[in-house]
C-alpha positions, 0 to 999 in steps of 0.5 A: 500078478501084483507086485508090492510097492517098492519103498521110497528112497527116504523109506529105504534109508530110514530102514537101513538106519533102523537096522544099523541101530538094532545091530549096534544095540545087540553088539553093545548088549554083549558088554553087559556083564550080568547074564540076566540083565543082558537077557532082559535087555535083549528081550526088551529091545526085541519087543520094542522093535517087533512092536514098531515093525509095522509102523509106516508113518515116517515121522513116527519112525524117525522119532522112535529112531532118535529115541533109540539112538539116545537110549543106545548112547545112554547104555554105552555111557553107563556101560563105560562107567561101569566097566571103568569102575570094575577096572579101578576096583581090581587095581 
């Protein structure tokens, strides 16, 4: 019986970072007030992660991780501005 090769420590840490990013994006997307926009965002995120799932080049994975973190930061900023605008409209 042949066992699969165990990931290196770098690969393991990178995988944990990617999973953390994915979960954080999913949590943040719950703040999107419009149901259609939220569903579209979740579909896009899922597709991006599925397409990148088989990538083995650590440099490419790191680059995509940085891009994802930047996208998440932008999404959070946009949602914060949107939610604060809604707050001021009600008052």
